[in-house]
C-alpha positions as CSV (number, residue, x, y, z in Angstrom):
1,M,15.4,-1.7,-20.1
2,S,14.9,-4.9,-18.5
3,Q,16.7,-3.0,-15.2
4,Q,14.4,-0.3,-15.7
5,N,11.3,-2.8,-15.9
6,A,12.3,-4.6,-12.8
7,L,11.9,-1.0,-11.1
8,F,9.0,-0.2,-12.8
9,D,7.2,-3.3,-12.0
10,S,7.0,-4.0,-7.9
11,S,3.9,-6.4,-8.1
12,L,4.4,-10.0,-6.8
13,K,2.9,-13.1,-8.2
14,A,1.2,-15.3,-5.6
15,L,0.1,-18.7,-5.9
16,T,-2.9,-20.3,-4.0
17,P,-3.2,-23.9,-2.5
18,E,-5.7,-24.6,-5.4
19,G,-2.9,-23.4,-7.8
20,V,-4.2,-20.5,-8.9
21,E,-1.9,-17.4,-9.8
22,F,-2.4,-14.2,-9.5
23,V,-0.9,-10.4,-8.6
24,L,-0.2,-8.9,-5.5
25,F,0.4,-5.1,-5.5
26,P,2.7,-4.3,-2.1
27,A,2.1,-1.0,-0.7
28,G,5.3,1.1,-0.4
29,L,6.5,3.4,2.4
30,P,4.7,6.6,1.7
31,V,1.0,5.4,2.2
32,R,2.0,3.0,4.7
33,T,3.7,5.8,7.1
34,L,0.3,7.8,6.3
35,A,-2.0,4.9,7.1
36,Y,0.2,4.6,10.6
37,A,0.2,8.0,11.5
38,I,-3.8,8.0,10.5
39,D,-4.1,5.0,13.1
40,K,-1.8,6.6,15.7
41,I,-4.0,9.7,15.9
42,I,-7.1,7.2,16.5
43,Q,-5.0,5.6,19.2
44,L,-5.0,8.4,20.9
45,I,-8.3,9.7,20.9
46,I,-9.0,6.4,22.4
47,I,-6.7,6.9,25.2
48,I,-7.7,10.3,25.6
49,V,-11.3,9.9,25.8
50,T,-11.6,6.9,27.8
51,S,-9.1,8.3,30.1
52,T,-11.1,11.2,30.7
53,T,-13.8,9.0,31.3
54,I,-12.5,6.9,34.1
55,S,-10.9,9.9,35.5
56,I,-14.8,11.4,36.4
57,L,-14.9,8.1,38.3
58,R,-12.1,9.6,40.8
59,E,-11.6,6.1,42.3
60,S,-8.2,4.4,43.2
61,M,-9.0,1.6,40.4
62,G,-9.4,4.4,37.9
63,L,-5.8,4.5,37.5
64,W,-5.1,0.7,37.0
65,L,-8.1,0.7,34.4
66,A,-6.9,3.6,32.3
67,M,-3.4,1.6,32.3
68,I,-5.1,-1.4,31.3
69,I,-6.9,0.0,28.4
70,N,-3.5,1.9,27.4
71,F,-2.0,-1.4,27.3
72,I,-4.9,-2.9,25.2
73,V,-5.1,-0.1,22.7
74,N,-1.5,0.1,22.1
75,W,-0.6,-3.9,21.8
76,F,-4.2,-5.1,20.3
77,Y,-5.6,-2.2,18.4
78,H,-4.0,-3.3,14.7
79,V,-4.9,-7.3,15.8
80,I,-8.2,-6.4,16.8
81,C,-8.9,-4.2,13.5
82,E,-7.2,-6.4,11.2
83,L,-9.0,-9.9,12.3
84,A,-12.4,-7.8,12.6
85,F,-12.1,-5.7,9.2
86,R,-10.5,-8.3,6.6
87,G,-6.7,-7.2,7.3
88,Q,-7.5,-3.1,7.4
89,S,-7.5,-1.1,10.8
90,P,-9.2,2.6,10.0
91,G,-5.9,4.2,8.5
92,K,-5.6,1.3,6.1
93,R,-9.0,1.4,5.2
94,M,-9.1,5.2,4.5
95,T,-5.6,4.7,2.2
96,G,-6.8,1.9,0.6
97,I,-4.2,-0.9,1.7
98,R,-5.1,-4.1,3.8
99,V,-2.8,-6.9,5.3
100,V,-2.8,-10.4,3.4
101,K,-0.6,-13.4,3.9
102,N,2.1,-14.4,1.7
103,D,0.0,-15.9,-1.1
104,G,-2.9,-13.6,-0.6
105,S,-5.2,-15.0,1.7
106,P,-6.5,-13.3,4.5
107,V,-4.8,-12.7,7.7
108,D,-5.2,-15.1,10.2
109,P,-5.1,-14.5,13.9
110,S,-1.4,-16.1,14.7
111,A,0.0,-14.1,11.5
112,S,-1.6,-10.6,12.8
113,F,-0.7,-11.0,16.5
114,L,3.0,-12.0,15.4
115,R,3.1,-9.3,13.0
116,N,2.0,-6.6,15.5
117,L,4.1,-8.4,18.7
118,M,7.2,-7.4,16.5
119,R,6.4,-3.6,16.1
120,F,8.9,-3.2,19.2
121,A,11.3,-4.3,16.9
122,D,10.2,-2.4,13.9
123,T,10.3,0.9,16.0
124,F,12.6,-0.3,18.9
125,F,12.6,2.8,21.2
126,F,10.9,5.0,18.7
127,F,13.9,4.6,16.7
128,F,12.0,4.2,13.3
129,P,14.3,4.1,10.8
130,I,14.8,0.3,11.6
131,A,10.9,-0.2,10.0
132,F,11.7,2.5,7.0
133,I,14.6,0.8,5.8
134,T,13.3,-2.8,6.3
135,I,10.2,-1.3,4.2
136,A,11.9,0.7,1.7
137,A,14.8,-2.1,0.9
138,S,12.7,-5.3,1.1
139,R,11.3,-7.0,-2.1
140,G,7.3,-6.9,-1.2
141,F,8.2,-3.5,1.2
142,R,8.1,-5.9,4.1
143,R,9.1,-4.8,7.6
144,I,10.8,-6.9,10.2
145,G,7.0,-8.1,11.7
146,D,6.1,-8.8,8.1
147,W,8.9,-11.4,7.5
148,A,8.3,-12.9,11.2
149,A,4.5,-13.5,10.1
150,G,4.6,-14.2,6.5
151,T,2.4,-10.9,5.5
152,L,2.3,-8.7,3.1
153,V,0.6,-5.1,2.6
154,V,-0.9,-4.4,-0.5
155,Y,-2.9,-2.3,-2.2
156,T,-6.8,-3.1,-2.6
157,S,-8.2,-4.1,-5.9
158,M,-9.6,-0.8,-7.5
159,A,-11.2,-2.8,-10.4
160,K,-14.7,-2.4,-9.4
161,N,-14.0,1.4,-9.7
162,N,-12.8,1.2,-13.4
163,P,-13.9,-0.1,-16.7
164,R,-11.8,-3.1,-17.5
165,G,-12.8,-3.3,-21.0
166,S,-10.4,-2.9,-24.1
167,L,-7.5,-0.9,-23.5
168,S,-8.7,1.7,-26.1
169,L,-12.2,2.6,-24.1
170,F,-10.2,3.1,-21.1
171,L,-7.8,5.7,-22.6
172,E,-10.4,7.5,-24.3
173,K,-10.5,10.0,-21.2
174,Y,-6.6,10.9,-21.2
175,E,-5.0,13.1,-24.0
176,P,-2.3,11.6,-26.3
177,V,1.0,12.5,-25.3
178,T,4.7,12.2,-27.1
179,A,7.3,11.0,-25.1
180,A,10.6,12.9,-25.3
181,R,12.7,10.5,-26.8
182,P,11.7,7.8,-28.9
183,L,10.6,4.3,-27.3
184,S,11.8,1.0,-27.8
185,Y,9.6,-2.0,-28.2
186,E,10.4,-3.2,-24.9
187,E,9.4,0.3,-23.2
188,K,6.5,0.5,-25.3
189,Q,4.9,-2.5,-24.0
190,A,6.1,-1.5,-20.5
191,V,4.0,1.6,-20.7
192,L,1.1,-0.2,-22.1
193,N,1.1,-2.9,-19.5
194,F,0.9,-0.3,-16.9
195,A,-2.2,1.1,-18.6
196,R,-3.5,-2.3,-18.3
197,R,-3.1,-2.7,-14.7
198,Y,-3.9,0.7,-13.6
199,P,-7.4,0.2,-12.8
200,L,-6.3,-2.4,-10.2
201,L,-3.3,-0.3,-8.7
202,G,-5.3,3.2,-7.4
203,E,-4.2,6.4,-8.2
204,A,-1.6,6.4,-5.0
205,R,0.1,3.4,-6.0
206,A,0.0,4.2,-10.0
207,N,2.0,7.6,-9.1
208,E,4.1,5.9,-6.7
209,I,5.5,3.2,-9.7
210,A,5.2,5.8,-12.2
211,G,7.4,8.2,-10.4
212,I,10.3,5.7,-11.3
213,Y,10.2,6.3,-14.9
214,A,8.1,9.0,-15.9
215,P,10.9,11.7,-15.3
216,C,12.8,10.1,-18.1
217,L,10.3,10.6,-20.9
218,K,9.3,14.0,-19.8
219,S,10.8,16.9,-22.1
220,G,9.9,19.8,-19.3
221,D,7.6,20.5,-16.6
222,S,4.1,18.7,-16.8
223,A,0.9,19.9,-15.2
224,L,0.2,15.8,-15.4
225,T,0.8,13.6,-12.8
226,D,3.4,11.0,-13.0
227,A,0.6,8.3,-13.9
228,A,-1.9,10.3,-16.1
229,F,1.6,10.9,-18.3
230,L,2.4,7.8,-18.7
231,L,-1.4,7.3,-19.5
232,G,-1.3,9.6,-22.3
233,I,1.9,8.0,-23.9
234,A,-0.6,4.9,-23.6
235,R,-3.1,6.3,-25.3
236,K,-0.9,7.8,-28.1
237,L,0.7,4.1,-28.6
238,S,-3.1,2.8,-28.3
239,G,-3.6,4.6,-31.2
240,E,-0.5,3.3,-33.5
241,I,-1.3,-0.5,-32.7
């Protein structure tokens, strides 16, 4: 179960300069791909709108101005957004993730510029598998730009939207679920720890983590999401302790 536990928990511990330890929850490939796609659509809209407006001028400098704006949008859109909105571009904000430094502190100008400058390596000649492989295979889901800049893309805390009182109170809204096989003590603790951390994960990240382990405990098709299935097991376990 120790190997399963390692897969089940992809969180990272961070230590602030003041010596305070806390946990970061790195964002995986699916949600980062969605955020990137949203941002590319927004970038395209900006370029189309500005280029159309400039073309109305019908002057020779209009083409050069359009090229400059295209360059700024392509190379500095993410930097400007990350610095202006605490590590979030519109795509990241919509998907509930943000860029931070490895110790969890806010991203600074040099780190933001370097991680975005390295996009040419991650997407070399639009060869996106380079970014996909480095994100999927690395601890903390880092692409090359993140390694170079010392940054992480993490889930924004959802604690403010969820109760953090007793575990039993939080699990009351979930129907008890029985696992397909008896659970060891370590497995029970892993499921209960998942339930305790769920308010901090958010639904997308919770289902991403639960998808690694929940199928092993299901006896057949279930209408429940993987996260809800594990929370149902946690509800039953919490009534036993």
